[in-house]
C-alpha positions in Angstrom: -5.6 60.5 -73.1 -9.4 61.5 -73.4 -12.1 58.9 -72.2 -13.7 59.2 -75.4 -10.7 58.4 -77.3 -10.2 55.3 -75.1 -13.8 54.2 -75.7 -13.1 54.4 -79.5 -10.0 52.0 -78.8 -11.8 49.6 -76.8 -14.5 49.4 -79.6 -12.1 49.1 -82.2 -10.0 46.3 -80.2 -13.2 44.3 -79.2 -14.5 44.3 -82.8 -11.3 43.9 -84.4 -12.6 45.7 -87.4 -13.0 49.6 -88.0 -16.4 49.3 -89.8 -18.0 47.4 -87.1 -16.6 49.5 -84.5 -17.9 52.7 -86.1 -21.1 51.3 -86.5 -21.2 50.4 -82.9 -20.1 53.9 -82.0 -22.8 55.4 -84.2 -20.0 57.3 -86.2 -18.2 57.3 -89.6 -15.1 55.4 -90.1 -12.5 58.2 -91.2 -12.9 60.1 -87.7 -12.6 57.0 -86.0 -9.3 56.1 -88.0 -8.0 59.4 -87.0 -8.5 59.4 -83.5 -7.0 56.0 -83.1 -3.9 57.1 -85.3 -3.8 60.3 -82.8 -3.9 57.9 -79.9 -1.1 56.0 -81.3 1.0 59.1 -81.6 0.2 60.0 -77.9 1.4 56.8 -76.6 4.2 56.4 -79.0 3.4 53.0 -79.9 1.8 50.7 -82.6 -1.5 49.7 -81.1 -3.1 47.9 -83.8 -1.9 45.9 -87.0 -4.0 46.8 -89.9 -5.0 44.6 -92.9 -7.7 44.1 -95.3 -9.5 41.2 -93.1 -9.3 43.7 -90.2 -6.9 44.4 -87.3 -5.3 42.5 -84.5 -3.7 43.8 -81.4 -0.2 44.4 -80.9 1.5 43.8 -77.4 1.2 47.6 -76.6 -2.5 47.3 -77.8 -3.3 44.2 -75.5 -1.7 46.2 -72.6 -3.7 49.4 -73.4 -6.9 47.4 -73.9 -6.9 46.1 -70.1 -6.0 49.6 -68.7 -8.6 51.4 -70.8 -11.5 48.8 -69.7 -10.3 49.7 -66.1 -10.5 53.2 -66.7 -13.7 53.5 -68.4 -15.3 51.2 -65.8 -13.9 53.4 -63.1 -15.2 56.5 -65.0 -18.6 55.1 -65.2 -18.6 54.2 -61.6 -18.0 57.8 -60.5 -20.8 59.1 -62.8 -23.3 56.6 -61.4 -22.1 57.5 -57.6 -22.5 61.3 -58.6 -26.1 60.5 -60.3 -27.1 58.5 -56.9 -25.8 61.2 -54.6 -27.9 63.7 -56.6 -31.2 61.3 -56.2 -31.0 59.2 -59.5 -31.3 55.9 -57.7 -34.0 54.0 -60.3 -33.6 52.9 -63.7 -36.5 51.1 -65.5 -35.4 48.7 -68.1 -37.7 47.3 -70.6 -37.5 43.7 -72.0 -39.0 42.2 -75.2 -40.8 39.0 -73.6 -37.1 37.9 -73.4 -35.9 38.5 -70.0 -34.8 34.8 -69.7 -31.9 35.5 -72.1 -28.4 34.2 -70.6 -27.0 37.5 -71.5 -29.7 39.3 -69.3 -29.2 36.9 -66.5 -25.4 38.1 -66.6 -26.2 41.5 -67.0 -28.4 41.8 -63.9 -25.7 40.1 -61.8 -22.9 42.1 -63.1 -25.0 45.8 -62.7 -25.9 44.7 -59.3 -22.2 44.1 -58.4 -21.2 47.6 -60.1 -24.2 49.6 -58.5 -25.8 47.8 -55.5 -27.3 51.2 -54.5 -29.3 51.3 -57.6 -32.8 50.0 -57.9 -33.4 48.3 -61.4 -37.1 48.0 -62.2 -38.1 45.7 -65.1 -40.9 46.1 -67.3 -41.6 43.1 -69.8 -43.3 44.1 -73.1 -45.1 42.0 -75.5 -44.4 41.7 -79.2 -46.4 44.2 -80.4 -43.8 47.1 -79.3 -40.2 46.5 -80.0 -39.2 49.6 -78.1 -40.9 48.1 -75.0 -42.5 51.1 -74.1 -39.6 53.8 -74.4 -41.5 56.0 -76.9 -44.1 56.2 -74.4 -42.0 56.9 -71.5 -42.6 53.9 -69.8 -39.0 52.9 -69.7 -35.4 54.5 -69.5 -33.8 51.7 -71.8 -34.8 48.7 -73.7 -33.1 45.6 -74.2 -34.8 44.4 -77.3 -34.4 43.1 -80.9 -34.7 45.0 -84.3 -35.4 46.1 -86.7 -37.9 49.1 -86.1 -38.3 52.6 -86.4 -35.2 54.3 -84.8 -36.3 57.9 -85.3 -35.3 59.8 -81.9 -33.4 57.0 -80.6 -30.0 55.7 -79.9 -29.5 52.2 -80.9 -26.5 49.8 -79.8 -26.2 46.6 -81.0 -25.3 43.8 -78.3 -25.5 40.5 -80.6 -26.9 38.8 -83.5 -28.5 35.9 -83.3 -29.4 33.3 -86.3 -33.1 32.7 -86.5 -35.1 29.4 -87.5 -38.7 28.4 -88.0 -40.7 26.9 -85.3 -42.4 23.9 -86.4 -44.5 21.2 -85.0 -42.3 18.2 -84.5 -44.4 16.1 -86.7 -44.1 18.7 -89.5 -42.7 17.1 -92.5 -40.3 20.2 -92.7 -39.0 19.4 -89.2 -36.7 16.6 -90.5 -34.9 18.9 -92.3 -31.7 20.4 -91.0 -32.1 23.8 -92.7 -34.8 25.7 -94.4 -35.3 28.3 -96.8 -37.9 31.2 -96.8 -39.4 29.8 -100.2 -39.6 26.1 -98.4 -42.3 28.1 -96.2 -43.9 30.4 -98.9 -47.2 28.5 -98.8 -47.6 28.0 -95.1 -49.7 29.9 -92.5 -47.4 32.6 -90.3 -48.6 34.2 -87.4 -49.0 38.0 -87.6 -48.7 41.2 -84.9 -51.9 43.4 -84.6 -52.6 46.3 -87.2 -50.7 49.4 -86.1 -47.5 47.3 -85.1 -44.3 48.8 -86.4 -44.2 47.9 -89.9 -40.4 47.1 -90.1 -40.8 44.6 -87.2 -43.8 43.2 -88.7 -41.9 42.5 -92.3 -38.9 41.0 -90.5 -40.6 38.3 -88.6 -42.8 37.5 -91.8 -39.8 37.1 -94.0 -40.3 40.1 -95.7 -43.8 39.1 -97.2 -47.1 39.6 -96.6 -48.6 36.6 -94.6 -51.9 35.0 -93.7 -52.4 33.2 -90.4 -53.3 34.0 -86.6 -52.6 37.6 -84.9 -50.7 37.0 -81.7 -49.3 39.5 -79.2 -47.0 37.5 -76.8 -44.4 34.6 -77.0 -46.7 32.0 -75.6 -49.4 33.0 -78.0 -47.2 32.3 -80.9 -46.0 28.8 -79.3 -49.6 27.8 -79.0 -50.3 28.9 -82.6 -48.0 26.3 -83.9 -48.9 23.6 -81.4 -52.7 24.2 -82.3 -52.6 25.1 -85.9 -49.5 24.2 -87.3 -48.6 27.9 -88.0 -45.1 28.8 -88.8 -43.2 31.1 -86.5 -39.7 32.4 -86.4 -37.3 32.5 -83.1 -33.7 33.1 -82.8 -31.9 30.1 -82.5 -31.1 28.9 -78.8 -34.4 29.5 -77.3 -36.0 26.7 -75.1 -39.1 25.1 -77.0 -41.8 22.6 -75.8 -40.6 19.2 -76.7 -43.7 18.8 -79.2 -42.0 21.7 -81.3 -38.9 21.9 -83.0 -36.7 24.8 -84.6 -35.1 24.5 -88.0 -32.5 27.1 -89.0 -33.7 29.3 -92.0 -30.6 30.0 -93.8 -31.6 33.2 -96.0 -33.0 35.3 -93.2 -31.0 37.9 -91.6 -30.0 37.3 -88.1 -32.0 39.0 -85.3 -30.0 41.8 -83.8 -30.0 42.4 -79.9 -30.1 45.9 -79.1 -30.0 48.5 -76.3 -32.1 51.4 -77.0 -32.7 54.7 -75.3 -33.9 58.2 -76.3 -31.8 60.3 -78.1 -29.9 62.9 -76.1 -30.4 60.9 -72.7 -27.4 61.2 -70.8 -28.1 59.4 -67.7 -25.1 58.0 -66.4 -27.1 54.9 -65.3 -28.1 54.1 -68.7 -24.9 54.6 -70.1 -23.3 52.4 -67.2 -25.9 49.5 -68.0 -25.1 49.7 -71.9 -21.5 49.2 -71.2 -22.1 46.3 -69.1 -24.4 44.8 -71.4 -22.1 45.0 -74.3 -19.9 42.4 -72.3 -22.5 40.5 -70.6 -24.5 39.6 -73.9 -21.4 38.5 -76.0 -20.1 36.5 -73.2 
């Protein structure tokens, strides 16, 4: 068995869907399906039961999943130990004003447990750069949100969060249990400065050109709502002051939480962090 094939299998087993697993692995579905069929031939047992709705694990598949995770984890540890011995002992991680995410805290604990000899430096970016300084070479890997221009970058999705509108608690719309973008069409929204990635700007403005105050950071967004009644958007589950409330927006695409690094960068410290983050952010 090759480690690459085991990574393919783990992705399918965790996603329980070939299409989602292929997207996670940044490959097309046919070669992924062929690799899994070859793995089943190699082990002499069916690992997955396929149906139009997705896949389920067979008892043999469940056993292999446990062993494959252990093997891949050990392989990552070996790579990191070798890299550390060669002098690669520091990793700089960029966060998009969101380092308090529970997934990030779980990741910090798990990564330290796996690699106590690695020094992790954290750079928290403001909302004007969704790559957290990655393109400028300020960080090795970014834990951020999409969408943005992905040219020259490798992107791995960790989670997708539904979003809601941030409103003053005394706003008439705050009494609703759900909203649509059309409910907010005549409101002032916060905006990002000129030059901000247009895909990023468009997403947080609901796909429309908006009028409203220009902000750079999370607290500026919060204050714009508190002081001016501006509409903002946030992933559901983020804590807000008691003077504010968040109402789900049902026709806005979820906010994708991503691990991003420069295309072609094979630093094993990054590879290990992304693998650990995949579990930490979905727990």
